[in-house]
PDB file of N, CA, C and O in Angstrom, chain B, residues numbered from 101:
ATOM      1  N   MET B 101      18.607  -3.490  21.497  1.00  0.00           N
ATOM      2  CA  MET B 101      18.108  -2.620  20.453  1.00  0.00           C
ATOM      3  C   MET B 101      17.848  -1.254  21.074  1.00  0.00           C
ATOM      4  O   MET B 101      17.076  -1.128  22.025  1.00  0.00           O
ATOM      5  N   GLY B 102      18.489  -0.251  20.535  1.00  0.00           N
ATOM      6  CA  GLY B 102      18.330   1.091  21.076  1.00  0.00           C
ATOM      7  C   GLY B 102      17.077   1.771  20.576  1.00  0.00           C
ATOM      8  O   GLY B 102      16.411   1.308  19.650  1.00  0.00           O
ATOM      9  N   LEU B 103      16.785   2.857  21.204  1.00  0.00           N
ATOM     10  CA  LEU B 103      15.590   3.626  20.863  1.00  0.00           C
ATOM     11  C   LEU B 103      15.649   4.111  19.414  1.00  0.00           C
ATOM     12  O   LEU B 103      14.655   4.042  18.691  1.00  0.00           O
ATOM     13  N   THR B 104      16.812   4.597  18.998  1.00  0.00           N
ATOM     14  CA  THR B 104      16.960   5.099  17.626  1.00  0.00           C
ATOM     15  C   THR B 104      16.684   3.999  16.610  1.00  0.00           C
ATOM     16  O   THR B 104      16.030   4.231  15.593  1.00  0.00           O
ATOM     17  N   GLU B 105      17.181   2.813  16.888  1.00  0.00           N
ATOM     18  CA  GLU B 105      16.974   1.694  15.972  1.00  0.00           C
ATOM     19  C   GLU B 105      15.503   1.305  15.913  1.00  0.00           C
ATOM     20  O   GLU B 105      14.992   0.989  14.838  1.00  0.00           O
ATOM     21  N   ARG B 106      14.829   1.324  17.031  1.00  0.00           N
ATOM     22  CA  ARG B 106      13.398   0.993  17.042  1.00  0.00           C
ATOM     23  C   ARG B 106      12.586   2.033  16.295  1.00  0.00           C
ATOM     24  O   ARG B 106      11.656   1.695  15.564  1.00  0.00           O
ATOM     25  N   VAL B 107      12.937   3.302  16.477  1.00  0.00           N
ATOM     26  CA  VAL B 107      12.228   4.371  15.770  1.00  0.00           C
ATOM     27  C   VAL B 107      12.468   4.239  14.272  1.00  0.00           C
ATOM     28  O   VAL B 107      11.542   4.394  13.475  1.00  0.00           O
ATOM     29  N   TRP B 108      13.715   3.952  13.888  1.00  0.00           N
ATOM     30  CA  TRP B 108      14.041   3.791  12.467  1.00  0.00           C
ATOM     31  C   TRP B 108      13.280   2.607  11.863  1.00  0.00           C
ATOM     32  O   TRP B 108      12.767   2.709  10.748  1.00  0.00           O
ATOM     33  N   ASP B 109      13.202   1.495  12.581  1.00  0.00           N
ATOM     34  CA  ASP B 109      12.455   0.330  12.113  1.00  0.00           C
ATOM     35  C   ASP B 109      10.968   0.656  11.941  1.00  0.00           C
ATOM     36  O   ASP B 109      10.342   0.243  10.964  1.00  0.00           O
ATOM     37  N   ALA B 110      10.419   1.391  12.889  1.00  0.00           N
ATOM     38  CA  ALA B 110       9.012   1.779  12.792  1.00  0.00           C
ATOM     39  C   ALA B 110       8.786   2.664  11.576  1.00  0.00           C
ATOM     40  O   ALA B 110       7.792   2.510  10.866  1.00  0.00           O
ATOM     41  N   PHE B 111       9.703   3.587  11.336  1.00  0.00           N
ATOM     42  CA  PHE B 111       9.605   4.467  10.173  1.00  0.00           C
ATOM     43  C   PHE B 111       9.691   3.662   8.878  1.00  0.00           C
ATOM     44  O   PHE B 111       8.909   3.885   7.955  1.00  0.00           O
ATOM     45  N   ALA B 112      10.631   2.738   8.810  1.00  0.00           N
ATOM     46  CA  ALA B 112      10.799   1.905   7.618  1.00  0.00           C
ATOM     47  C   ALA B 112       9.553   1.046   7.380  1.00  0.00           C
ATOM     48  O   ALA B 112       9.109   0.901   6.242  1.00  0.00           O
ATOM     49  N   ASN B 113       8.999   0.488   8.435  1.00  0.00           N
ATOM     50  CA  ASN B 113       7.789  -0.337   8.305  1.00  0.00           C
ATOM     51  C   ASN B 113       6.596   0.500   7.850  1.00  0.00           C
ATOM     52  O   ASN B 113       5.751   0.020   7.093  1.00  0.00           O
ATOM     53  N   THR B 114       6.527   1.733   8.303  1.00  0.00           N
ATOM     54  CA  THR B 114       5.453   2.630   7.874  1.00  0.00           C
ATOM     55  C   THR B 114       5.557   2.914   6.384  1.00  0.00           C
ATOM     56  O   THR B 114       4.549   2.931   5.677  1.00  0.00           O
ATOM     57  N   LEU B 115       6.776   3.136   5.910  1.00  0.00           N
ATOM     58  CA  LEU B 115       6.972   3.379   4.476  1.00  0.00           C
ATOM     59  C   LEU B 115       6.607   2.152   3.654  1.00  0.00           C
ATOM     60  O   LEU B 115       6.005   2.276   2.587  1.00  0.00           O
ATOM     61  N   LYS B 116       6.965   0.972   4.138  1.00  0.00           N
ATOM     62  CA  LYS B 116       6.625  -0.268   3.429  1.00  0.00           C
ATOM     63  C   LYS B 116       5.111  -0.440   3.370  1.00  0.00           C
ATOM     64  O   LYS B 116       4.563  -0.815   2.333  1.00  0.00           O
ATOM     65  N   LEU B 117       4.444  -0.168   4.473  1.00  0.00           N
ATOM     66  CA  LEU B 117       2.991  -0.287   4.517  1.00  0.00           C
ATOM     67  C   LEU B 117       2.340   0.697   3.558  1.00  0.00           C
ATOM     68  O   LEU B 117       1.388   0.355   2.855  1.00  0.00           O
ATOM     69  N   SER B 118       2.853   1.912   3.532  1.00  0.00           N
ATOM     70  CA  SER B 118       2.319   2.923   2.634  1.00  0.00           C
ATOM     71  C   SER B 118       2.458   2.491   1.180  1.00  0.00           C
ATOM     72  O   SER B 118       1.544   2.695   0.381  1.00  0.00           O
ATOM     73  N   ASP B 119       3.589   1.900   0.834  1.00  0.00           N
ATOM     74  CA  ASP B 119       3.808   1.412  -0.526  1.00  0.00           C
ATOM     75  C   ASP B 119       2.823   0.301  -0.866  1.00  0.00           C
ATOM     76  O   ASP B 119       2.286   0.263  -1.973  1.00  0.00           O
ATOM     77  N   LYS B 120       2.584  -0.595   0.075  1.00  0.00           N
ATOM     78  CA  LYS B 120       1.643  -1.695  -0.165  1.00  0.00           C
ATOM     79  C   LYS B 120       0.222  -1.169  -0.329  1.00  0.00           C
ATOM     80  O   LYS B 120      -0.538  -1.692  -1.143  1.00  0.00           O
ATOM     81  N   VAL B 121      -0.141  -0.156   0.422  1.00  0.00           N
ATOM     82  CA  VAL B 121      -1.474   0.442   0.304  1.00  0.00           C
ATOM     83  C   VAL B 121      -1.615   1.100  -1.067  1.00  0.00           C
ATOM     84  O   VAL B 121      -2.664   0.997  -1.701  1.00  0.00           O
ATOM     85  N   ASP B 122      -0.563   1.772  -1.522  1.00  0.00           N
ATOM     86  CA  ASP B 122      -0.602   2.382  -2.852  1.00  0.00           C
ATOM     87  C   ASP B 122      -0.774   1.320  -3.935  1.00  0.00           C
ATOM     88  O   ASP B 122      -1.536   1.513  -4.883  1.00  0.00           O
ATOM     89  N   GLN B 123      -0.071   0.208  -3.796  1.00  0.00           N
ATOM     90  CA  GLN B 123      -0.198  -0.884  -4.769  1.00  0.00           C
ATOM     91  C   GLN B 123      -1.611  -1.462  -4.744  1.00  0.00           C
ATOM     92  O   GLN B 123      -2.180  -1.766  -5.792  1.00  0.00           O
ATOM     93  N   LEU B 124      -2.166  -1.610  -3.564  1.00  0.00           N
ATOM     94  CA  LEU B 124      -3.522  -2.135  -3.437  1.00  0.00           C
ATOM     95  C   LEU B 124      -4.530  -1.180  -4.065  1.00  0.00           C
ATOM     96  O   LEU B 124      -5.468  -1.616  -4.733  1.00  0.00           O
ATOM     97  N   THR B 125      -4.342   0.113  -3.854  1.00  0.00           N
ATOM     98  CA  THR B 125      -5.232   1.106  -4.437  1.00  0.00           C
ATOM     99  C   THR B 125      -5.216   1.025  -5.953  1.00  0.00           C
ATOM    100  O   THR B 125      -6.263   1.101  -6.598  1.00  0.00           O
ATOM    101  N   THR B 126      -4.026   0.871  -6.520  1.00  0.00           N
ATOM    102  CA  THR B 126      -3.896   0.744  -7.965  1.00  0.00           C
ATOM    103  C   THR B 126      -4.607  -0.514  -8.459  1.00  0.00           C
ATOM    104  O   THR B 126      -5.328  -0.475  -9.456  1.00  0.00           O
ATOM    105  N   ALA B 127      -4.403  -1.613  -7.769  1.00  0.00           N
ATOM    106  CA  ALA B 127      -5.033  -2.881  -8.171  1.00  0.00           C
ATOM    107  C   ALA B 127      -6.551  -2.779  -8.086  1.00  0.00           C
ATOM    108  O   ALA B 127      -7.247  -3.261  -8.979  1.00  0.00           O
ATOM    109  N   VAL B 128      -7.069  -2.169  -7.046  1.00  0.00           N
ATOM    110  CA  VAL B 128      -8.519  -2.033  -6.884  1.00  0.00           C
ATOM    111  C   VAL B 128      -9.089  -1.133  -7.981  1.00  0.00           C
ATOM    112  O   VAL B 128     -10.172  -1.403  -8.500  1.00  0.00           O
ATOM    113  N   SER B 129      -8.381  -0.084  -8.330  1.00  0.00           N
ATOM    114  CA  SER B 129      -8.850   0.809  -9.394  1.00  0.00           C
ATOM    115  C   SER B 129      -8.918   0.079 -10.729  1.00  0.00           C
ATOM    116  O   SER B 129      -9.883   0.239 -11.475  1.00  0.00           O
ATOM    117  N   LYS B 130      -7.907  -0.714 -11.031  1.00  0.00           N
ATOM    118  CA  LYS B 130      -7.908  -1.483 -12.275  1.00  0.00           C
ATOM    119  C   LYS B 130      -9.060  -2.489 -12.285  1.00  0.00           C
ATOM    120  O   LYS B 130      -9.745  -2.654 -13.295  1.00  0.00           O
ATOM    121  N   GLN B 131      -9.260  -3.151 -11.159  1.00  0.00           N
ATOM    122  CA  GLN B 131     -10.343  -4.137 -11.068  1.00  0.00           C
ATOM    123  C   GLN B 131     -11.698  -3.459 -11.225  1.00  0.00           C
ATOM    124  O   GLN B 131     -12.588  -3.998 -11.883  1.00  0.00           O
ATOM    125  N   GLN B 132     -11.859  -2.291 -10.632  1.00  0.00           N
ATOM    126  CA  GLN B 132     -13.117  -1.559 -10.753  1.00  0.00           C
ATOM    127  C   GLN B 132     -13.384  -1.187 -12.201  1.00  0.00           C
ATOM    128  O   GLN B 132     -14.521  -1.270 -12.666  1.00  0.00           O
ATOM    129  N   SER B 133     -12.342  -0.777 -12.916  1.00  0.00           N
ATOM    130  CA  SER B 133     -12.500  -0.446 -14.339  1.00  0.00           C
ATOM    131  C   SER B 133     -12.936  -1.662 -15.131  1.00  0.00           C
ATOM    132  O   SER B 133     -13.792  -1.553 -16.009  1.00  0.00           O
ATOM    133  N   ARG B 134     -12.369  -2.808 -14.840  1.00  0.00           N
ATOM    134  CA  ARG B 134     -12.742  -4.042 -15.536  1.00  0.00           C
ATOM    135  C   ARG B 134     -14.203  -4.398 -15.274  1.00  0.00           C
ATOM    136  O   ARG B 134     -14.933  -4.791 -16.184  1.00  0.00           O
ATOM    137  N   ILE B 135     -14.615  -4.255 -14.023  1.00  0.00           N
ATOM    138  CA  ILE B 135     -16.001  -4.565 -13.659  1.00  0.00           C
ATOM    139  C   ILE B 135     -16.956  -3.618 -14.373  1.00  0.00           C
ATOM    140  O   ILE B 135     -17.998  -4.043 -14.871  1.00  0.00           O
ATOM    141  N   GLU B 136     -16.604  -2.339 -14.424  1.00  0.00           N
ATOM    142  CA  GLU B 136     -17.472  -1.377 -15.100  1.00  0.00           C
ATOM    143  C   GLU B 136     -17.555  -1.683 -16.590  1.00  0.00           C
ATOM    144  O   GLU B 136     -18.616  -1.528 -17.195  1.00  0.00           O
ATOM    145  N   ASP B 137     -16.446  -2.118 -17.189  1.00  0.00           N
ATOM    146  CA  ASP B 137     -16.453  -2.470 -18.610  1.00  0.00           C
ATOM    147  C   ASP B 137     -17.348  -3.675 -18.879  1.00  0.00           C
ATOM    148  O   ASP B 137     -17.986  -3.750 -19.929  1.00  0.00           O
ATOM    149  N   LEU B 138     -17.399  -4.613 -17.945  1.00  0.00           N
ATOM    150  CA  LEU B 138     -18.251  -5.787 -18.108  1.00  0.00           C
ATOM    151  C   LEU B 138     -19.729  -5.423 -18.043  1.00  0.00           C
ATOM    152  O   LEU B 138     -20.561  -6.067 -18.681  1.00  0.00           O
ATOM    153  N   ASN B 139     -20.046  -4.407 -17.284  1.00  0.00           N
ATOM    154  CA  ASN B 139     -21.442  -3.998 -17.128  1.00  0.00           C
ATOM    155  C   ASN B 139     -21.965  -3.223 -18.318  1.00  0.00           C
ATOM    156  O   ASN B 139     -23.175  -3.039 -18.449  1.00  0.00           O
ATOM    157  N   LEU B 140     -21.078  -2.763 -19.193  1.00  0.00           N
ATOM    158  CA  LEU B 140     -21.543  -1.970 -20.330  1.00  0.00           C
ATOM    159  C   LEU B 140     -21.995  -2.776 -21.470  1.00  0.00           C
ATOM    160  O   LEU B 140     -22.412  -2.226 -22.489  1.00  0.00           O
TER     161      LEU B 140
END
């Protein structure tokens, strides 16, 4: 495995992680809204 391939894999994994964090943020925001609605 060459250096370029390892760098590309690291970049791709970073993008995947970023996407998962964005999805988690969205899910947490929705859950927070539901919790706030229950408290009202």
